All heavy atoms as a GROMACS GRO file, in nm:
protein
  596
    1MET      N    1 -10.223   3.118  -4.372
    1MET     CA    2 -10.090   3.148  -4.341
    1MET      C    3 -10.034   3.257  -4.433
    1MET      O    4 -10.067   3.274  -4.554
    1MET     CB    5  -9.999   3.028  -4.356
    1MET     CG    6  -9.859   3.042  -4.319
    1MET     SD    7  -9.757   2.895  -4.329
    1MET     CE    8  -9.782   2.828  -4.166
    2ARG      N    9  -9.972   3.352  -4.366
    2ARG     CA   10  -9.922   3.468  -4.444
    2ARG      C   11  -9.821   3.417  -4.552
    2ARG      O   12  -9.740   3.328  -4.532
    2ARG     CB   13  -9.848   3.571  -4.362
    2ARG     CG   14  -9.940   3.634  -4.263
    2ARG     CD   15  -9.854   3.741  -4.191
    2ARG     NE   16  -9.937   3.815  -4.092
    2ARG     CZ   17  -9.972   3.942  -4.113
    2ARG    NH1   18  -9.922   4.005  -4.205
    2ARG    NH2   19 -10.033   4.000  -4.030
    3THR      N   20  -9.840   3.480  -4.666
    3THR     CA   21  -9.759   3.441  -4.791
    3THR      C   22  -9.599   3.440  -4.756
    3THR      O   23  -9.533   3.347  -4.785
    3THR     CB   24  -9.791   3.529  -4.906
    3THR    OG1   25  -9.921   3.532  -4.926
    3THR    CG2   26  -9.705   3.486  -5.028
    4ASN      N   27  -9.552   3.545  -4.690
    4ASN     CA   28  -9.410   3.549  -4.665
    4ASN      C   29  -9.362   3.446  -4.568
    4ASN      O   30  -9.256   3.391  -4.575
    4ASN     CB   31  -9.364   3.685  -4.613
    4ASN     CG   32  -9.435   3.734  -4.490
    4ASN    OD1   33  -9.531   3.678  -4.446
    4ASN    ND2   34  -9.387   3.842  -4.425
    5VAL      N   35  -9.452   3.407  -4.471
    5VAL     CA   36  -9.411   3.293  -4.381
    5VAL      C   37  -9.415   3.161  -4.460
    5VAL      O   38  -9.317   3.081  -4.437
    5VAL     CB   39  -9.517   3.287  -4.258
    5VAL    CG1   40  -9.495   3.169  -4.175
    5VAL    CG2   41  -9.507   3.407  -4.187
    6LEU      N   42  -9.505   3.144  -4.548
    6LEU     CA   43  -9.508   3.021  -4.627
    6LEU      C   44  -9.386   3.014  -4.720
    6LEU      O   45  -9.322   2.904  -4.727
    6LEU     CB   46  -9.636   3.024  -4.708
    6LEU     CG   47  -9.654   2.897  -4.796
    6LEU    CD1   48  -9.648   2.764  -4.721
    6LEU    CD2   49  -9.773   2.907  -4.886
    7TRP      N   50  -9.346   3.125  -4.777
    7TRP     CA   51  -9.231   3.124  -4.871
    7TRP      C   52  -9.103   3.092  -4.793
    7TRP      O   53  -9.012   3.021  -4.838
    7TRP     CB   54  -9.211   3.250  -4.941
    7TRP     CG   55  -9.313   3.270  -5.050
    7TRP    CD1   56  -9.414   3.363  -5.061
    7TRP    CD2   57  -9.336   3.182  -5.159
    7TRP    NE1   58  -9.500   3.341  -5.168
    7TRP    CE2   59  -9.448   3.235  -5.228
    7TRP    CE3   60  -9.276   3.069  -5.209
    7TRP    CZ2   61  -9.492   3.168  -5.350
    7TRP    CZ3   62  -9.319   3.006  -5.325
    7TRP    CH2   63  -9.434   3.057  -5.390
    8ARG      N   64  -9.090   3.147  -4.664
    8ARG     CA   65  -8.976   3.106  -4.583
    8ARG      C   66  -8.973   2.962  -4.551
    8ARG      O   67  -8.868   2.893  -4.552
    8ARG     CB   68  -8.973   3.193  -4.460
    8ARG     CG   69  -8.924   3.333  -4.483
    8ARG     CD   70  -8.900   3.409  -4.358
    8ARG     NE   71  -9.020   3.497  -4.351
    8ARG     CZ   72  -9.072   3.552  -4.242
    8ARG    NH1   73  -9.028   3.518  -4.127
    8ARG    NH2   74  -9.183   3.614  -4.252
    9LYS      N   75  -9.090   2.900  -4.518
    9LYS     CA   76  -9.113   2.760  -4.488
    9LYS      C   77  -9.060   2.680  -4.611
    9LYS      O   78  -8.976   2.587  -4.600
    9LYS     CB   79  -9.242   2.721  -4.454
    9LYS     CG   80  -9.269   2.575  -4.418
    9LYS     CD   81  -9.403   2.542  -4.378
    9LYS     CE   82  -9.422   2.562  -4.229
    9LYS     NZ   83  -9.339   2.472  -4.139
   10ILE      N   84  -9.104   2.714  -4.727
   10ILE     CA   85  -9.067   2.652  -4.853
   10ILE      C   86  -8.923   2.657  -4.875
   10ILE      O   87  -8.853   2.557  -4.907
   10ILE     CB   88  -9.143   2.715  -4.972
   10ILE    CG1   89  -9.293   2.673  -4.964
   10ILE    CG2   90  -9.081   2.666  -5.103
   10ILE    CD1   91  -9.390   2.746  -5.058
   11ALA      N   92  -8.864   2.776  -4.849
   11ALA     CA   93  -8.712   2.786  -4.858
   11ALA      C   94  -8.640   2.694  -4.771
   11ALA      O   95  -8.540   2.636  -4.806
   11ALA     CB   96  -8.673   2.931  -4.837
   12ARG      N   97  -8.680   2.684  -4.640
   12ARG     CA   98  -8.618   2.594  -4.549
   12ARG      C   99  -8.636   2.452  -4.591
   12ARG      O  100  -8.536   2.373  -4.583
   12ARG     CB  101  -8.679   2.614  -4.412
   12ARG     CG  102  -8.640   2.749  -4.351
   12ARG     CD  103  -8.677   2.746  -4.202
   12ARG     NE  104  -8.815   2.719  -4.167
   12ARG     CZ  105  -8.918   2.805  -4.169
   12ARG    NH1  106  -8.893   2.925  -4.183
   12ARG    NH2  107  -9.038   2.758  -4.140
   13VAL      N  108  -8.747   2.409  -4.641
   13VAL     CA  109  -8.770   2.277  -4.692
   13VAL      C  110  -8.682   2.242  -4.802
   13VAL      O  111  -8.610   2.144  -4.816
   13VAL     CB  112  -8.912   2.248  -4.723
   13VAL    CG1  113  -8.932   2.115  -4.791
   13VAL    CG2  114  -9.001   2.261  -4.603
   14ILE      N  115  -8.668   2.336  -4.890
   14ILE     CA  116  -8.577   2.312  -5.012
   14ILE      C  117  -8.438   2.294  -4.976
   14ILE      O  118  -8.370   2.209  -5.024
   14ILE     CB  119  -8.594   2.434  -5.110
   14ILE    CG1  120  -8.733   2.428  -5.184
   14ILE    CG2  121  -8.481   2.442  -5.218
   14ILE    CD1  122  -8.769   2.558  -5.260
   15LEU      N  123  -8.384   2.370  -4.866
   15LEU     CA  124  -8.257   2.351  -4.823
   15LEU      C  125  -8.231   2.217  -4.755
   15LEU      O  126  -8.135   2.152  -4.770
   15LEU     CB  127  -8.213   2.464  -4.719
   15LEU     CG  128  -8.203   2.610  -4.781
   15LEU    CD1  129  -8.184   2.712  -4.662
   15LEU    CD2  130  -8.092   2.612  -4.881
   16LEU      N  131  -8.336   2.172  -4.690
   16LEU     CA  132  -8.333   2.036  -4.621
   16LEU      C  133  -8.324   1.930  -4.739
   16LEU      O  134  -8.259   1.837  -4.722
   16LEU     CB  135  -8.461   2.022  -4.537
   16LEU     CG  136  -8.461   2.090  -4.406
   16LEU    CD1  137  -8.605   2.071  -4.344
   16LEU    CD2  138  -8.350   2.037  -4.314
   17ILE      N  139  -8.405   1.942  -4.840
   17ILE     CA  140  -8.404   1.852  -4.952
   17ILE      C  141  -8.271   1.842  -5.017
   17ILE      O  142  -8.208   1.736  -5.043
   17ILE     CB  143  -8.512   1.887  -5.060
   17ILE    CG1  144  -8.653   1.864  -5.002
   17ILE    CG2  145  -8.492   1.801  -5.186
   17ILE    CD1  146  -8.764   1.922  -5.092
   18ALA      N  147  -8.209   1.966  -5.043
   18ALA     CA  148  -8.083   1.972  -5.104
   18ALA      C  149  -7.976   1.898  -5.018
   18ALA      O  150  -7.888   1.815  -5.071
   18ALA     CB  151  -8.033   2.117  -5.132
   19ASP      N  152  -7.976   1.915  -4.885
   19ASP     CA  153  -7.886   1.854  -4.796
   19ASP      C  154  -7.912   1.707  -4.794
   19ASP      O  155  -7.813   1.629  -4.801
   19ASP     CB  156  -7.905   1.913  -4.664
   19ASP     CG  157  -7.799   1.875  -4.562
   19ASP    OD1  158  -7.681   1.879  -4.600
   19ASP    OD2  159  -7.830   1.825  -4.452
   20GLU      N  160  -8.032   1.661  -4.779
   20GLU     CA  161  -8.069   1.522  -4.765
   20GLU      C  162  -8.030   1.439  -4.890
   20GLU      O  163  -7.980   1.332  -4.879
   20GLU     CB  164  -8.216   1.506  -4.733
   20GLU     CG  165  -8.270   1.360  -4.714
   20GLU     CD  166  -8.212   1.303  -4.584
   20GLU    OE1  167  -8.182   1.380  -4.486
   20GLU    OE2  168  -8.205   1.177  -4.582
   21LEU      N  169  -8.058   1.495  -5.007
   21LEU     CA  170  -8.030   1.439  -5.136
   21LEU      C  171  -7.894   1.459  -5.192
   21LEU      O  172  -7.871   1.409  -5.302
   21LEU     CB  173  -8.141   1.460  -5.233
   21LEU     CG  174  -8.284   1.420  -5.187
   21LEU    CD1  175  -8.388   1.462  -5.297
   21LEU    CD2  176  -8.292   1.272  -5.166
   22HIS      N  177  -7.820   1.552  -5.135
   22HIS     CA  178  -7.688   1.592  -5.190
   22HIS      C  179  -7.695   1.646  -5.324
   22HIS      O  180  -7.628   1.592  -5.417
   22HIS     CB  181  -7.593   1.464  -5.170
   22HIS     CG  182  -7.581   1.402  -5.034
   22HIS    ND1  183  -7.524   1.466  -4.934
   22HIS    CD2  184  -7.625   1.289  -4.991
   22HIS    CE1  185  -7.534   1.392  -4.821
   22HIS    NE2  186  -7.599   1.279  -4.857
   23ILE      N  187  -7.781   1.735  -5.338
   23ILE     CA  188  -7.798   1.805  -5.473
   23ILE      C  189  -7.793   1.946  -5.444
   23ILE      O  190  -7.799   2.004  -5.335
   23ILE     CB  191  -7.936   1.760  -5.537
   23ILE    CG1  192  -8.058   1.799  -5.452
   23ILE    CG2  193  -7.933   1.615  -5.567
   23ILE    CD1  194  -8.188   1.775  -5.520
   24SER      N  195  -7.794   2.028  -5.555
   24SER     CA  196  -7.782   2.173  -5.535
   24SER      C  197  -7.921   2.230  -5.502
   24SER      O  198  -8.018   2.164  -5.516
   24SER     CB  199  -7.744   2.235  -5.673
   24SER     OG  200  -7.846   2.234  -5.769
   25GLU      N  201  -7.922   2.347  -5.439
   25GLU     CA  202  -8.037   2.416  -5.399
   25GLU      C  203  -8.125   2.431  -5.525
   25GLU      O  204  -8.244   2.422  -5.519
   25GLU     CB  205  -8.020   2.546  -5.329
   25GLU     CG  206  -7.965   2.527  -5.193
   25GLU     CD  207  -7.811   2.529  -5.194
   25GLU    OE1  208  -7.754   2.545  -5.302
   25GLU    OE2  209  -7.757   2.512  -5.078
   26GLU      N  210  -8.079   2.465  -5.642
   26GLU     CA  211  -8.151   2.488  -5.759
   26GLU      C  212  -8.220   2.354  -5.807
   26GLU      O  213  -8.340   2.357  -5.845
   26GLU     CB  214  -8.055   2.537  -5.875
   26GLU     CG  215  -8.014   2.676  -5.853
   26GLU     CD  216  -7.888   2.682  -5.764
   26GLU    OE1  217  -7.822   2.573  -5.741
   26GLU    OE2  218  -7.842   2.793  -5.724
   27GLN      N  219  -8.150   2.245  -5.797
   27GLN     CA  220  -8.213   2.115  -5.830
   27GLN      C  221  -8.326   2.080  -5.735
   27GLN      O  222  -8.433   2.035  -5.769
   27GLN     CB  223  -8.111   2.005  -5.824
   27GLN     CG  224  -8.010   2.015  -5.936
   27GLN     CD  225  -7.902   1.915  -5.917
   27GLN    OE1  226  -7.834   1.901  -5.811
   27GLN    NE2  227  -7.871   1.843  -6.033
   28ALA      N  228  -8.297   2.109  -5.605
   28ALA     CA  229  -8.396   2.086  -5.504
   28ALA      C  230  -8.519   2.166  -5.530
   28ALA      O  231  -8.637   2.119  -5.518
   28ALA     CB  232  -8.349   2.106  -5.372
   29LEU      N  233  -8.505   2.293  -5.565
   29LEU     CA  234  -8.607   2.391  -5.588
   29LEU      C  235  -8.696   2.337  -5.705
   29LEU      O  236  -8.822   2.323  -5.694
   29LEU     CB  237  -8.550   2.525  -5.623
   29LEU     CG  238  -8.650   2.634  -5.664
   29LEU    CD1  239  -8.693   2.706  -5.540
   29LEU    CD2  240  -8.596   2.724  -5.761
   30ASP      N  241  -8.628   2.300  -5.816
   30ASP     CA  242  -8.698   2.242  -5.926
   30ASP      C  243  -8.775   2.118  -5.899
   30ASP      O  244  -8.891   2.117  -5.935
   30ASP     CB  245  -8.604   2.218  -6.041
   30ASP     CG  246  -8.666   2.179  -6.173
   30ASP    OD1  247  -8.754   2.254  -6.222
   30ASP    OD2  248  -8.631   2.071  -6.225
   31ARG      N  249  -8.712   2.028  -5.830
   31ARG     CA  250  -8.778   1.902  -5.795
   31ARG      C  251  -8.901   1.923  -5.694
   31ARG      O  252  -9.012   1.868  -5.710
   31ARG     CB  253  -8.688   1.805  -5.739
   31ARG     CG  254  -8.589   1.755  -5.833
   31ARG     CD  255  -8.470   1.688  -5.777
   31ARG     NE  256  -8.494   1.541  -5.768
   31ARG     CZ  257  -8.409   1.450  -5.727
   31ARG    NH1  258  -8.285   1.494  -5.683
   31ARG    NH2  259  -8.429   1.320  -5.732
   32PHE      N  260  -8.881   2.007  -5.597
   32PHE     CA  261  -8.989   2.030  -5.504
   32PHE      C  262  -9.105   2.111  -5.564
   32PHE      O  263  -9.224   2.063  -5.542
   32PHE     CB  264  -8.933   2.112  -5.383
   32PHE     CG  265  -9.037   2.125  -5.275
   32PHE    CD1  266  -9.086   2.022  -5.206
   32PHE    CD2  267  -9.093   2.252  -5.232
   32PHE    CE1  268  -9.182   2.037  -5.102
   32PHE    CE2  269  -9.184   2.261  -5.133
   32PHE     CZ  270  -9.225   2.150  -5.061
   33TYR      N  271  -9.088   2.204  -5.650
   33TYR     CA  272  -9.196   2.273  -5.712
   33TYR      C  273  -9.276   2.190  -5.807
   33TYR      O  274  -9.385   2.213  -5.841
   33TYR     CB  275  -9.145   2.391  -5.796
   33TYR     CG  276  -9.117   2.519  -5.705
   33TYR    CD1  277  -9.134   2.517  -5.572
   33TYR    CD2  278  -9.080   2.633  -5.761
   33TYR    CE1  279  -9.118   2.632  -5.496
   33TYR    CE2  280  -9.048   2.747  -5.683
   33TYR     CZ  281  -9.072   2.746  -5.549
   33TYR     OH  282  -9.054   2.855  -5.474
   34ARG      N  283  -9.225   2.073  -5.854
   34ARG     CA  284  -9.294   1.981  -5.938
   34ARG      C  285  -9.365   1.874  -5.859
   34ARG      O  286  -9.424   1.790  -5.924
   34ARG     CB  287  -9.202   1.916  -6.044
   34ARG     CG  288  -9.132   2.014  -6.140
   34ARG     CD  289  -9.031   1.945  -6.222
   34ARG     NE  290  -8.948   2.043  -6.302
   34ARG     CZ  291  -8.980   2.056  -6.434
   34ARG    NH1  292  -9.065   1.986  -6.494
   34ARG    NH2  293  -8.902   2.143  -6.492
   35SER      N  294  -9.358   1.880  -5.732
   35SER     CA  295  -9.406   1.766  -5.645
   35SER      C  296  -9.556   1.794  -5.601
   35SER      O  297  -9.598   1.907  -5.589
   35SER     CB  298  -9.314   1.749  -5.528
   35SER     OG  299  -9.334   1.856  -5.431
   36ARG      N  300  -9.613   1.677  -5.565
   36ARG     CA  301  -9.747   1.679  -5.511
   36ARG      C  302  -9.739   1.748  -5.369
   36ARG      O  303  -9.828   1.815  -5.328
   36ARG     CB  304  -9.806   1.544  -5.502
   36ARG     CG  305  -9.932   1.536  -5.433
   36ARG     CD  306 -10.046   1.572  -5.526
   36ARG     NE  307 -10.170   1.543  -5.453
   36ARG     CZ  308 -10.263   1.626  -5.438
   36ARG    NH1  309 -10.249   1.755  -5.475
   36ARG    NH2  310 -10.375   1.601  -5.372
   37THR      N  311  -9.628   1.722  -5.303
   37THR     CA  312  -9.614   1.769  -5.163
   37THR      C  313  -9.605   1.927  -5.170
   37THR      O  314  -9.677   1.986  -5.077
   37THR     CB  315  -9.478   1.737  -5.102
   37THR    OG1  316  -9.470   1.586  -5.110
   37THR    CG2  317  -9.460   1.776  -4.972
   38TYR      N  318  -9.552   1.996  -5.271
   38TYR     CA  319  -9.556   2.137  -5.286
   38TYR      C  320  -9.702   2.181  -5.307
   38TYR      O  321  -9.744   2.273  -5.252
   38TYR     CB  322  -9.467   2.182  -5.402
   38TYR     CG  323  -9.481   2.332  -5.432
   38TYR    CD1  324  -9.431   2.423  -5.353
   38TYR    CD2  325  -9.556   2.361  -5.546
   38TYR    CE1  326  -9.453   2.558  -5.382
   38TYR    CE2  327  -9.569   2.506  -5.572
   38TYR     CZ  328  -9.514   2.594  -5.489
   38TYR     OH  329  -9.538   2.732  -5.518
   39GLU      N  330  -9.768   2.113  -5.388
   39GLU     CA  331  -9.906   2.147  -5.418
   39GLU      C  332  -9.993   2.148  -5.292
   39GLU      O  333 -10.075   2.238  -5.265
   39GLU     CB  334  -9.970   2.057  -5.523
   39GLU     CG  335  -9.925   2.071  -5.662
   39GLU     CD  336  -9.971   1.971  -5.762
   39GLU    OE1  337 -10.080   1.910  -5.736
   39GLU    OE2  338  -9.910   1.936  -5.862
   40MET      N  339  -9.972   2.038  -5.216
   40MET     CA  340 -10.045   2.025  -5.084
   40MET      C  341 -10.008   2.135  -4.991
   40MET      O  342 -10.088   2.186  -4.916
   40MET     CB  343 -10.016   1.882  -5.025
   40MET     CG  344 -10.086   1.772  -5.106
   40MET     SD  345 -10.047   1.608  -5.052
   40MET     CE  346 -10.108   1.616  -4.895
   41LEU      N  347  -9.867   2.174  -4.986
   41LEU     CA  348  -9.819   2.268  -4.892
   41LEU      C  349  -9.886   2.405  -4.928
   41LEU      O  350  -9.918   2.477  -4.834
   41LEU     CB  351  -9.675   2.280  -4.897
   41LEU     CG  352  -9.600   2.375  -4.815
   41LEU    CD1  353  -9.636   2.355  -4.663
   41LEU    CD2  354  -9.458   2.383  -4.831
   42THR      N  355  -9.911   2.432  -5.046
   42THR     CA  356  -9.963   2.569  -5.089
   42THR      C  357 -10.105   2.576  -5.084
   42THR      O  358 -10.169   2.678  -5.113
   42THR     CB  359  -9.906   2.610  -5.227
   42THR    OG1  360  -9.940   2.515  -5.332
   42THR    CG2  361  -9.767   2.630  -5.232
   43ASP      N  362 -10.175   2.458  -5.055
   43ASP     CA  363 -10.324   2.456  -5.045
   43ASP      C  364 -10.362   2.439  -4.902
   43ASP      O  365 -10.340   2.341  -4.837
   43ASP     CB  366 -10.377   2.339  -5.134
   43ASP     CG  367 -10.532   2.339  -5.136
   43ASP    OD1  368 -10.598   2.396  -5.048
   43ASP    OD2  369 -10.583   2.264  -5.223
   44PRO      N  370 -10.426   2.552  -4.843
   44PRO     CA  371 -10.448   2.544  -4.695
   44PRO      C  372 -10.549   2.437  -4.649
   44PRO      O  373 -10.555   2.396  -4.538
   44PRO     CB  374 -10.504   2.675  -4.671
   44PRO     CG  375 -10.518   2.748  -4.795
   44PRO     CD  376 -10.452   2.673  -4.906
   45ARG      N  377 -10.622   2.378  -4.748
   45ARG     CA  378 -10.709   2.276  -4.723
   45ARG      C  379 -10.650   2.149  -4.655
   45ARG      O  380 -10.712   2.073  -4.581
   45ARG     CB  381 -10.797   2.227  -4.839
   45ARG     CG  382 -10.887   2.331  -4.890
   45ARG     CD  383 -10.964   2.285  -5.024
   45ARG     NE  384 -10.864   2.258  -5.123
   45ARG     CZ  385 -10.888   2.192  -5.228
   45ARG    NH1  386 -11.010   2.146  -5.258
   45ARG    NH2  387 -10.800   2.170  -5.325
   46TYR      N  388 -10.520   2.123  -4.694
   46TYR     CA  389 -10.458   2.009  -4.638
   46TYR      C  390 -10.388   2.023  -4.510
   46TYR      O  391 -10.356   1.926  -4.438
   46TYR     CB  392 -10.344   1.963  -4.745
   46TYR     CG  393 -10.398   1.915  -4.878
   46TYR    CD1  394 -10.408   1.999  -4.990
   46TYR    CD2  395 -10.449   1.786  -4.880
   46TYR    CE1  396 -10.460   1.957  -5.099
   46TYR    CE2  397 -10.512   1.736  -5.012
   46TYR     CZ  398 -10.516   1.822  -5.113
   46TYR     OH  399 -10.566   1.778  -5.225
   47GLY      N  400 -10.369   2.144  -4.464
   47GLY     CA  401 -10.313   2.165  -4.332
   47GLY      C  402 -10.160   2.139  -4.324
   47GLY      O  403 -10.106   2.149  -4.217
   48LEU      N  404 -10.099   2.111  -4.434
   48LEU     CA  405  -9.952   2.085  -4.435
   48LEU      C  406  -9.872   2.205  -4.389
   48LEU      O  407  -9.770   2.189  -4.343
   48LEU     CB  408  -9.907   2.033  -4.571
   48LEU     CG  409  -9.784   1.954  -4.579
   48LEU    CD1  410  -9.787   1.835  -4.494
   48LEU    CD2  411  -9.755   1.916  -4.717
   49GLN      N  412  -9.925   2.331  -4.400
   49GLN     CA  413  -9.858   2.447  -4.372
   49GLN      C  414  -9.825   2.456  -4.219
   49GLN      O  415  -9.730   2.525  -4.177
   49GLN     CB  416  -9.941   2.566  -4.410
   49GLN     CG  417  -9.963   2.577  -4.559
   49GLN     CD  418 -10.070   2.684  -4.589
   49GLN    OE1  419 -10.145   2.726  -4.512
   49GLN    NE2  420 -10.068   2.723  -4.711
   50THR      N  421  -9.904   2.383  -4.135
   50THR     CA  422  -9.884   2.386  -4.003
   50THR      C  423  -9.791   2.283  -3.942
   50THR      O  424  -9.760   2.278  -3.827
   50THR     CB  425 -10.021   2.364  -3.921
   50THR    OG1  426 -10.074   2.234  -3.958
   50THR    CG2  427 -10.120   2.476  -3.958
   51MET      N  428  -9.738   2.199  -4.030
   51MET     CA  429  -9.651   2.102  -3.997
   51MET      C  430  -9.502   2.145  -3.996
   51MET      O  431  -9.470   2.246  -4.061
   51MET     CB  432  -9.664   1.974  -4.091
   51MET     CG  433  -9.802   1.913  -4.097
   51MET     SD  434  -9.862   1.881  -3.929
   51MET     CE  435  -9.923   1.719  -3.950
   52SER      N  436  -9.423   2.069  -3.923
   52SER     CA  437  -9.274   2.114  -3.926
   52SER      C  438  -9.202   2.095  -4.066
   52SER      O  439  -9.249   2.019  -4.145
   52SER     CB  440  -9.201   2.036  -3.816
   52SER     OG  441  -9.181   1.895  -3.856
   53ASP      N  442  -9.092   2.161  -4.079
   53ASP     CA  443  -9.022   2.157  -4.200
   53ASP      C  444  -8.974   2.006  -4.220
   53ASP      O  445  -8.981   1.957  -4.326
   53ASP     CB  446  -8.894   2.242  -4.190
   53ASP     CG  447  -8.931   2.386  -4.166
   53ASP    OD1  448  -9.051   2.423  -4.200
   53ASP    OD2  449  -8.838   2.465  -4.136
   54VAL      N  450  -8.929   1.940  -4.109
   54VAL     CA  451  -8.889   1.799  -4.123
   54VAL      C  452  -9.004   1.707  -4.163
   54VAL      O  453  -8.978   1.611  -4.246
   54VAL     CB  454  -8.813   1.758  -3.997
   54VAL    CG1  455  -8.786   1.606  -3.987
   54VAL    CG2  456  -8.703   1.836  -3.956
   55TYR      N  457  -9.114   1.731  -4.113
   55TYR     CA  458  -9.235   1.655  -4.148
   55TYR      C  459  -9.267   1.667  -4.303
   55TYR      O  460  -9.284   1.570  -4.368
   55TYR     CB  461  -9.363   1.696  -4.070
   55TYR     CG  462  -9.483   1.615  -4.106
   55TYR    CD1  463  -9.515   1.500  -4.032
   55TYR    CD2  464  -9.566   1.653  -4.206
   55TYR    CE1  465  -9.627   1.421  -4.076
   55TYR    CE2  466  -9.679   1.589  -4.238
   55TYR     CZ  467  -9.712   1.470  -4.170
   55TYR     OH  468  -9.823   1.399  -4.204
   56ILE      N  469  -9.256   1.789  -4.349
   56ILE     CA  470  -9.280   1.815  -4.490
   56ILE      C  471  -9.167   1.746  -4.569
   56ILE      O  472  -9.191   1.679  -4.678
   56ILE     CB  473  -9.289   1.967  -4.518
   56ILE    CG1  474  -9.410   2.019  -4.450
   56ILE    CG2  475  -9.296   1.992  -4.670
   56ILE    CD1  476  -9.408   2.178  -4.438
   57LEU      N  477  -9.048   1.753  -4.528
   57LEU     CA  478  -8.927   1.676  -4.598
   57LEU      C  479  -8.969   1.536  -4.605
   57LEU      O  480  -8.949   1.480  -4.706
   57LEU     CB  481  -8.798   1.707  -4.517
   57LEU     CG  482  -8.684   1.616  -4.560
   57LEU    CD1  483  -8.638   1.654  -4.710
   57LEU    CD2  484  -8.561   1.638  -4.466
   58ASP      N  485  -9.009   1.473  -4.486
   58ASP     CA  486  -9.040   1.327  -4.489
   58ASP      C  487  -9.148   1.295  -4.588
   58ASP      O  488  -9.140   1.196  -4.663
   58ASP     CB  489  -9.079   1.281  -4.348
   58ASP     CG  490  -8.964   1.279  -4.256
   58ASP    OD1  491  -8.847   1.268  -4.296
   58ASP    OD2  492  -8.991   1.282  -4.133
   59GLU      N  493  -9.253   1.383  -4.597
   59GLU     CA  494  -9.360   1.364  -4.694
   59GLU      C  495  -9.304   1.364  -4.836
   59GLU      O  496  -9.342   1.290  -4.922
   59GLU     CB  497  -9.472   1.467  -4.679
   59GLU     CG  498  -9.555   1.443  -4.555
   59GLU     CD  499  -9.622   1.320  -4.554
   59GLU    OE1  500  -9.698   1.278  -4.656
   59GLU    OE2  501  -9.608   1.240  -4.459
   60TYR      N  502  -9.219   1.471  -4.868
   60TYR     CA  503  -9.160   1.478  -4.991
   60TYR      C  504  -9.073   1.355  -5.025
   60TYR      O  505  -9.084   1.300  -5.139
   60TYR     CB  506  -9.073   1.607  -5.010
   60TYR     CG  507  -8.995   1.610  -5.134
   60TYR    CD1  508  -9.058   1.647  -5.245
   60TYR    CD2  509  -8.860   1.570  -5.137
   60TYR    CE1  510  -8.985   1.644  -5.378
   60TYR    CE2  511  -8.790   1.576  -5.253
   60TYR     CZ  512  -8.853   1.616  -5.368
   60TYR     OH  513  -8.784   1.612  -5.497
   61LEU      N  514  -8.996   1.307  -4.929
   61LEU     CA  515  -8.907   1.195  -4.961
   61LEU      C  516  -8.990   1.070  -4.977
   61LEU      O  517  -8.957   0.984  -5.061
   61LEU     CB  518  -8.808   1.169  -4.843
   61LEU     CG  519  -8.701   1.283  -4.830
   61LEU    CD1  520  -8.623   1.263  -4.703
   61LEU    CD2  521  -8.620   1.295  -4.950
   62LYS      N  522  -9.109   1.052  -4.903
   62LYS     CA  523  -9.196   0.944  -4.926
   62LYS      C  524  -9.250   0.947  -5.075
   62LYS      O  525  -9.253   0.842  -5.142
   62LYS     CB  526  -9.314   0.941  -4.833
   62LYS     CG  527  -9.275   0.896  -4.698
   62LYS     CD  528  -9.398   0.904  -4.604
   62LYS     CE  529  -9.361   0.912  -4.454
   62LYS     NZ  530  -9.469   0.939  -4.370
   63GLU      N  531  -9.284   1.068  -5.115
   63GLU     CA  532  -9.340   1.078  -5.253
   63GLU      C  533  -9.232   1.043  -5.355
   63GLU      O  534  -9.268   0.969  -5.454
   63GLU     CB  535  -9.385   1.220  -5.274
   63GLU     CG  536  -9.430   1.262  -5.413
   63GLU     CD  537  -9.465   1.400  -5.430
   63GLU    OE1  538  -9.470   1.482  -5.335
   63GLU    OE2  539  -9.471   1.436  -5.555
   64GLU      N  540  -9.118   1.093  -5.340
   64GLU     CA  541  -9.006   1.057  -5.428
   64GLU      C  542  -8.978   0.902  -5.433
   64GLU      O  543  -8.952   0.847  -5.538
   64GLU     CB  544  -8.878   1.127  -5.389
   64GLU     CG  545  -8.882   1.276  -5.416
   64GLU     CD  546  -8.899   1.308  -5.566
   64GLU    OE1  547  -8.804   1.260  -5.655
   64GLU    OE2  548  -9.000   1.370  -5.614
   65SER      N  549  -8.978   0.843  -5.313
   65SER     CA  550  -8.960   0.701  -5.308
   65SER      C  551  -9.069   0.625  -5.390
   65SER      O  552  -9.040   0.519  -5.460
   65SER     CB  553  -8.964   0.655  -5.153
   65SER     OG  554  -8.953   0.521  -5.142
   66LEU      N  555  -9.195   0.671  -5.372
   66LEU     CA  556  -9.302   0.602  -5.448
   66LEU      C  557  -9.280   0.612  -5.599
   66LEU      O  558  -9.304   0.522  -5.678
   66LEU     CB  559  -9.439   0.665  -5.408
   66LEU     CG  560  -9.491   0.624  -5.272
   66LEU    CD1  561  -9.610   0.706  -5.235
   66LEU    CD2  562  -9.512   0.477  -5.265
   67LYS      N  563  -9.222   0.732  -5.640
   67LYS     CA  564  -9.202   0.755  -5.789
   67LYS      C  565  -9.089   0.658  -5.842
   67LYS      O  566  -9.097   0.596  -5.948
   67LYS     CB  567  -9.148   0.895  -5.818
   67LYS     CG  568  -9.263   0.994  -5.803
   67LYS     CD  569  -9.203   1.128  -5.830
   67LYS     CE  570  -9.302   1.241  -5.804
   67LYS     NZ  571  -9.242   1.374  -5.822
   68ILE      N  572  -8.988   0.629  -5.756
   68ILE     CA  573  -8.876   0.548  -5.786
   68ILE      C  574  -8.926   0.396  -5.795
   68ILE      O  575  -8.882   0.326  -5.885
   68ILE     CB  576  -8.764   0.560  -5.688
   68ILE    CG1  577  -8.694   0.699  -5.712
   68ILE    CG2  578  -8.657   0.440  -5.712
   68ILE    CD1  579  -8.605   0.728  -5.597
   69ASN      N  580  -9.017   0.362  -5.705
   69ASN     CA  581  -9.059   0.223  -5.695
   69ASN      C  582  -9.172   0.188  -5.801
   69ASN      O  583  -9.211   0.074  -5.801
   69ASN     CB  584  -9.103   0.188  -5.551
   69ASN     CG  585  -8.992   0.186  -5.453
   69ASN    OD1  586  -8.879   0.159  -5.487
   69ASN    ND2  587  -9.022   0.231  -5.334
   70GLN      N  588  -9.216   0.278  -5.870
   70GLN     CA  589  -9.311   0.252  -5.962
   70GLN      C  590  -9.263   0.202  -6.098
   70GLN      O  591  -9.160   0.230  -6.153
   70GLN     CB  592  -9.404   0.378  -5.999
   70GLN     CG  593  -9.494   0.402  -5.884
   70GLN     CD  594  -9.581   0.521  -5.912
   70GLN    OE1  595  -9.567   0.599  -6.006
   70GLN    NE2  596  -9.680   0.551  -5.824
   0.00000   0.00000   0.00000
């Protein structure tokens, strides 16, 4: 996937995270960049790049939920 397309996808996901969690875009950016979901999104082996923004948001929220429950 072209780098600029991936960066736009990441930006949209970050905005979704901020909206869903009622946090600032900066906080969402920081949290997402530290996540396993971000690592998987930037690695083409996982194919997450081809998924919708909402699907990626759901994966991120599942990951966060698991962290809270541990």
